[in-house]
C-alpha positions as CSV (number, residue, x, y, z in Angstrom):
1,X,-0.1,-0.2,-0.1
2,X,1.6,3.3,-1.2
3,X,1.5,6.2,1.3
4,X,-1.1,8.0,-1.1
5,X,-3.5,5.1,-0.5
6,X,-3.0,4.7,2.8
7,X,-3.7,8.7,3.4
8,X,-7.1,8.1,1.6
9,X,-7.9,5.1,3.9
10,X,-7.4,7.2,6.9
11,X,-9.6,10.3,5.7
12,X,-12.3,7.5,4.9
13,X,-12.5,6.1,7.8
14,X,-12.2,9.3,9.8
15,X,-15.2,10.4,7.8
16,X,-17.4,7.1,8.8
17,X,-16.9,7.4,12.5
18,X,-17.8,10.9,12.5
19,X,-20.9,10.1,10.6
20,X,-21.6,7.1,12.7
21,X,-21.1,9.2,15.6
22,X,-23.7,11.7,14.8
23,X,-25.7,8.8,14.0
24,X,-25.8,7.1,17.1
25,X,-25.8,10.7,19.3
26,X,-29.0,11.5,17.4
27,X,-30.5,8.2,17.9
28,X,-30.4,8.1,21.7
29,X,-32.4,10.2,24.2
30,X,-31.7,10.9,28.1
31,X,-28.5,8.5,28.2
32,X,-26.7,11.2,30.0
33,X,-29.7,11.9,32.4
34,X,-30.1,8.2,33.1
35,X,-26.3,7.9,34.1
36,X,-26.6,11.1,36.5
37,X,-29.9,9.3,38.2
38,X,-27.9,5.9,38.6
39,X,-24.8,7.3,40.4
40,X,-27.2,9.3,42.2
41,X,-29.2,6.5,43.4
42,X,-26.3,4.4,44.0
43,X,-24.5,7.3,46.1
44,X,-27.9,7.7,48.4
45,X,-28.4,4.3,48.7
46,X,-25.0,3.7,50.0
47,X,-25.5,6.4,52.7
48,X,-28.9,4.8,53.5
49,X,-27.6,1.5,53.7
50,X,-24.2,1.6,54.9
51,X,-23.9,4.5,57.1
52,X,-25.5,3.8,60.9
53,X,-28.5,6.4,60.9
54,X,-31.6,7.0,63.2
55,X,-34.6,5.5,61.6
56,X,-36.5,8.9,60.8
57,X,-33.7,9.8,58.8
58,X,-33.3,6.5,57.1
59,X,-37.0,6.9,56.4
60,X,-36.8,10.3,55.1
61,X,-34.1,9.1,52.8
62,X,-36.5,5.9,51.4
63,X,-39.5,8.7,50.9
64,X,-37.0,10.5,48.8
65,X,-35.9,7.4,46.9
66,X,-39.3,5.8,46.2
67,X,-41.7,7.9,47.1
68,X,-44.6,7.3,49.5
69,X,-47.9,5.4,49.2
70,X,-49.6,7.9,51.7
71,X,-48.3,11.4,50.1
72,X,-47.4,11.1,46.4
73,X,-46.9,7.5,44.9
74,X,-44.6,4.7,46.4
75,X,-42.7,3.0,43.4
76,X,-41.6,-0.7,45.1
77,X,-38.4,-2.5,43.9
78,X,-39.4,-4.1,40.6
79,X,-41.2,-1.2,39.7
80,X,-44.6,-1.8,41.1
81,X,-46.5,1.6,41.8
82,X,-48.8,2.0,44.6
83,X,-50.6,5.7,44.3
84,X,-51.7,7.7,47.3
85,X,-55.6,8.9,46.6
86,X,-53.7,12.4,46.0
87,X,-51.5,11.3,43.1
88,X,-53.5,12.6,40.0
89,X,-56.5,13.3,41.6
90,X,-59.2,12.5,38.6
91,X,-56.2,12.7,35.9
92,X,-53.7,9.9,34.7
93,X,-51.3,11.2,32.2
94,X,-47.9,11.3,32.4
95,X,-48.2,15.0,32.2
96,X,-49.7,15.3,35.3
97,X,-47.5,12.3,36.8
98,X,-44.1,14.1,35.7
99,X,-45.1,18.0,35.6
100,X,-44.7,19.1,39.5
101,X,-46.6,21.9,40.8
102,X,-49.2,22.7,43.4
103,X,-49.1,19.7,45.0
104,X,-49.2,17.2,41.3
105,X,-46.6,15.6,39.9
106,X,-46.6,12.6,42.2
107,X,-43.8,10.8,40.3
108,X,-41.4,13.6,40.1
109,X,-41.8,13.9,43.7
110,X,-39.2,11.1,43.9
111,X,-36.1,10.0,42.6
112,X,-37.3,6.4,41.3
113,X,-40.4,8.4,39.7
114,X,-38.4,10.9,38.2
115,X,-36.4,8.1,36.6
116,X,-39.9,6.7,35.3
117,X,-40.8,10.2,33.9
118,X,-37.3,10.2,32.2
119,X,-36.7,6.7,30.8
120,X,-40.3,5.4,30.3
121,X,-41.0,5.0,26.6
122,X,-43.8,7.8,24.9
123,X,-44.3,8.4,21.6
124,X,-40.8,8.4,20.2
125,X,-39.4,6.8,17.0
126,X,-39.0,2.9,17.7
127,X,-35.3,2.6,16.3
128,X,-34.2,5.0,18.6
129,X,-33.1,4.0,22.5
130,X,-34.1,5.8,25.4
131,X,-31.8,5.8,28.7
132,X,-29.4,3.4,26.7
133,X,-32.3,0.7,25.9
134,X,-33.4,0.2,22.4
135,X,-37.2,1.2,22.4
136,X,-38.4,-1.6,20.7
137,X,-37.3,-4.1,23.7
138,X,-40.6,-2.6,25.3
139,X,-42.9,-3.9,23.0
140,X,-45.4,-1.6,21.7
141,X,-46.9,0.0,25.0
142,X,-46.0,3.6,25.4
143,X,-46.6,6.2,28.2
144,X,-48.2,9.7,26.9
145,X,-50.8,12.2,27.3
146,X,-51.5,15.1,29.5
147,X,-55.0,13.5,31.5
148,X,-55.2,9.8,30.6
149,X,-53.0,7.4,31.2
150,X,-52.0,4.3,28.7
151,X,-53.4,1.0,28.9
152,X,-50.7,-1.3,30.6
153,X,-48.3,1.1,32.0
154,X,-47.7,-0.6,35.1
155,X,-46.2,-3.5,33.0
156,X,-44.2,-1.2,31.1
157,X,-42.8,0.6,34.5
158,X,-41.6,-3.0,35.7
159,X,-39.9,-3.2,32.2
160,X,-37.9,0.0,32.7
161,X,-37.2,-0.7,36.3
162,X,-35.8,-4.1,35.2
163,X,-33.8,-2.9,31.9
164,X,-32.8,0.5,33.3
165,X,-32.8,1.0,37.1
166,X,-31.6,-2.2,38.4
167,X,-28.7,-1.8,36.3
168,X,-27.7,1.0,38.0
169,X,-23.6,0.5,39.5
170,X,-23.6,3.7,41.8
171,X,-22.2,3.9,44.9
172,X,-18.6,3.9,46.5
173,X,-16.7,1.2,47.3
174,X,-17.2,-1.4,50.6
175,X,-13.8,-0.1,51.9
176,X,-14.7,3.5,52.1
177,X,-15.6,5.6,55.2
178,X,-18.2,8.0,55.9
179,X,-16.7,10.8,54.6
180,X,-16.0,9.4,51.4
181,X,-19.8,8.0,51.1
182,X,-20.7,11.7,51.5
183,X,-18.8,13.3,49.4
184,X,-19.8,10.9,46.6
185,X,-23.3,11.8,47.3
186,X,-22.3,15.8,47.6
187,X,-20.9,15.1,43.9
188,X,-24.0,13.1,42.3
189,X,-26.1,16.2,43.7
190,X,-24.2,18.7,42.1
191,X,-24.1,17.0,38.8
192,X,-27.9,16.7,38.7
193,X,-28.5,20.5,39.7
194,X,-25.9,21.4,36.9
195,X,-28.2,19.2,34.5
196,X,-31.6,21.1,35.4
197,X,-32.3,23.1,32.4
198,X,-34.7,26.3,32.7
199,X,-37.9,26.4,30.7
200,X,-42.0,27.1,30.7
201,X,-45.0,25.7,30.9
202,X,-48.0,28.0,30.1
203,X,-45.8,30.9,30.5
204,X,-44.5,29.9,34.3
205,X,-41.0,29.0,35.1
206,X,-40.1,25.6,35.5
207,X,-36.7,23.5,35.3
208,X,-36.5,20.6,33.2
209,X,-34.5,17.4,33.8
210,X,-34.2,15.5,30.6
211,X,-36.1,16.2,27.3
212,X,-35.4,18.7,24.5
213,X,-38.4,20.7,24.2
214,X,-38.6,23.2,27.2
215,X,-41.9,24.9,26.6
216,X,-44.4,22.0,26.5
217,X,-43.9,20.0,29.7
218,X,-43.6,16.6,30.3
219,X,-46.2,14.5,28.6
220,X,-44.3,12.1,26.2
221,X,-46.4,13.3,23.2
222,X,-43.0,13.5,21.4
223,X,-39.8,12.1,21.6
224,X,-38.5,15.7,23.0
225,X,-40.7,15.6,26.1
226,X,-39.8,12.7,28.2
227,X,-38.6,14.3,31.0
228,X,-39.6,15.8,34.5
229,X,-40.5,19.4,35.3
230,X,-40.4,21.3,38.3
231,X,-42.4,24.6,38.9
232,X,-40.4,27.7,39.9
233,X,-41.5,30.3,42.3
234,X,-40.6,33.9,43.4
235,X,-38.3,35.9,41.0
236,X,-36.1,33.3,39.3
237,X,-35.6,29.8,37.9
238,X,-33.2,28.9,41.1
239,X,-36.1,28.7,43.2
240,X,-37.4,25.4,42.6
241,X,-38.6,23.1,45.0
242,X,-37.7,19.4,44.1
243,X,-39.1,17.3,47.1
244,X,-36.8,14.3,46.7
245,X,-33.8,16.5,46.3
246,X,-34.4,18.6,49.2
247,X,-35.2,15.7,51.5
248,X,-31.5,14.1,50.2
249,X,-29.9,17.7,50.5
250,X,-30.9,18.1,53.9
251,X,-29.9,14.7,55.0
252,X,-26.7,15.5,53.5
253,X,-26.0,18.7,55.5
254,X,-26.8,17.2,58.6
255,X,-24.4,14.0,58.4
256,X,-22.0,16.2,56.9
257,X,-21.9,18.5,59.7
258,X,-21.4,15.5,62.3
259,X,-18.8,13.9,60.1
260,X,-16.9,17.6,60.5
261,X,-17.4,17.4,64.5
262,X,-16.1,13.8,64.6
263,X,-12.9,14.9,62.8
264,X,-12.6,17.8,64.7
265,X,-12.9,15.3,68.1
266,X,-9.9,13.1,66.3
267,X,-7.7,15.8,65.4
268,X,-8.2,17.3,68.9
269,X,-7.1,14.0,70.5
270,X,-4.2,13.8,68.2
271,X,-3.0,16.8,69.1
272,X,-3.0,15.7,72.8
273,X,-0.9,13.1,72.3
274,X,-0.9,9.5,73.8
275,X,1.3,11.1,76.8
276,X,-1.9,10.3,79.4
277,X,-3.5,7.1,79.2
278,X,-7.2,8.5,79.7
279,X,-6.5,10.7,76.2
280,X,-5.4,7.6,74.6
281,X,-8.2,5.8,75.3
282,X,-10.5,8.6,74.2
283,X,-8.7,9.1,71.0
284,X,-9.0,5.2,70.5
285,X,-12.6,5.4,70.9
286,X,-13.7,8.6,69.5
287,X,-15.3,7.8,66.6
288,X,-17.3,5.0,67.1
289,X,-18.6,6.8,70.5
290,X,-19.3,10.0,68.4
291,X,-21.3,8.4,66.1
292,X,-23.4,6.5,68.5
293,X,-24.0,9.6,70.7
294,X,-24.8,12.2,68.4
295,X,-28.9,11.9,68.5
296,X,-29.6,14.3,65.9
297,X,-28.8,12.0,62.7
298,X,-27.4,8.9,63.7
299,X,-29.0,5.5,65.9
300,X,-27.9,4.9,69.2
301,X,-26.4,1.2,69.7
302,X,-29.1,0.5,71.7
303,X,-31.5,0.5,69.2
304,X,-29.7,-1.3,66.3
305,X,-30.0,-5.1,66.2
306,X,-27.6,-7.3,68.3
307,X,-25.4,-8.4,65.3
308,X,-24.7,-5.0,64.2
309,X,-23.5,-3.8,67.6
310,X,-19.6,-3.7,67.8
311,X,-18.6,-5.4,71.1
312,X,-16.6,-2.2,72.0
313,X,-19.3,-0.3,71.8
314,X,-20.7,1.7,74.6
315,X,-24.8,0.9,74.8
316,X,-25.6,3.3,77.9
317,X,-25.6,7.3,77.8
318,X,-22.3,8.6,79.3
319,X,-24.6,9.8,82.6
320,X,-25.0,6.0,83.8
321,X,-21.9,5.3,86.1
322,X,-23.2,1.8,87.2
323,X,-23.3,0.4,83.9
324,X,-20.2,1.6,82.8
325,X,-16.8,-0.1,83.0
326,X,-14.8,1.6,85.2
327,X,-11.8,2.4,82.9
328,X,-14.4,3.9,80.2
329,X,-15.3,6.8,82.7
330,X,-12.2,8.6,81.7
331,X,-13.4,10.2,78.5
332,X,-16.2,12.1,80.9
333,X,-13.5,13.9,83.0
334,X,-13.9,17.8,82.1
335,X,-11.3,18.2,79.5
336,X,-13.0,15.6,77.1
337,X,-13.9,17.4,74.1
338,X,-17.4,15.6,73.8
339,X,-18.7,18.0,76.8
340,X,-17.9,20.6,73.8
341,X,-20.3,18.9,71.1
342,X,-23.9,19.4,70.8
343,X,-26.1,16.2,71.4
344,X,-23.5,14.2,73.2
345,X,-24.7,13.3,76.6
346,X,-21.5,14.0,79.2
347,X,-21.2,15.6,83.1
348,X,-17.8,16.9,83.8
349,X,-18.8,16.5,87.6
350,X,-19.8,12.6,87.7
351,X,-17.4,10.1,89.4
352,X,-15.0,13.0,91.0
353,X,-14.2,10.8,93.6
354,X,-13.2,7.7,91.6
355,X,-10.8,9.8,89.5
356,X,-9.1,11.1,92.4
357,X,-9.3,8.4,94.7
358,X,-6.1,6.5,93.3
359,X,-4.1,9.7,93.6
360,X,-4.6,9.7,97.2
361,X,-3.9,6.1,97.6
362,X,-0.5,6.7,95.8
363,X,0.2,10.1,98.0
364,X,-0.3,8.2,101.1
365,X,1.8,5.2,100.0
366,X,5.0,7.6,99.4
367,X,4.1,9.2,102.8
368,X,4.5,6.3,104.5
């Protein structure tokens, strides 16, 4: 092959790849959006399942992810939908479920519901793909319309759950600590926020996730309005209420605050050094003790099943001397950093005689 022929072949293949890229890019919808939702789902489930949290916070995160049968729509594992009485009221079309405004949009009120709004086939060309899955794989059933629901949508939701949502591989590695899990969730939330695009519905400000047409809502009547939309309020599109996102962000902020405080405790103990035995004990126990004793967001050890309780964990409050081993009480002296942290029970005056008594015994021995 001559050099001239070789150059000709290279140019020809370059043209083919460019054109192929254009075709594949145009044939797929909401591919990036589905990846963003996958990463976010994996990150928040990682926090919910692998960090010991109080039940109230666990329930809040679960509602944010799957919805609620009492307030909007619960979307169970497998894609089965259990609607509340207020969900859609007398209307059941995709636009009512996926356009969130004044209480409507019961699917858009949860993370999995948003997934269904973005990734369930509507009136879309059958040779295209949606969220990385060929539309023809769903059969001929679609979900579209502003007020009436298409037939067999429950079976369609289950297919979307099986082909898209179930295959999400987000979340951190098992050996990553709490700080890394929270960092990953923060990053996933920011990526979602960056993908929200301003638009309108009937002249009112909305933020859209997914789709290409930002003026007609998310009824699925065309392949450009497969999306979830959230009504803005006030004087700008930045003021928008996304219920599930608000719950996750609030939980994340609480957890990040506790993690920072825990890190400060460890840092303080490290700075003091290991010269005093009581400080050495406190430094060793600080991470687990803080996670257990902070009642605002973390679960107390006593509320967890026995199999989940570390053997070294102290399951009583810091003010229960009759139930604590004597050596553990050294954490509760006045110099303990836990006395400066909210929600951490600690009495600096407790057991004073216990701490001082060995000193007097030693002094008496020296005088004799």
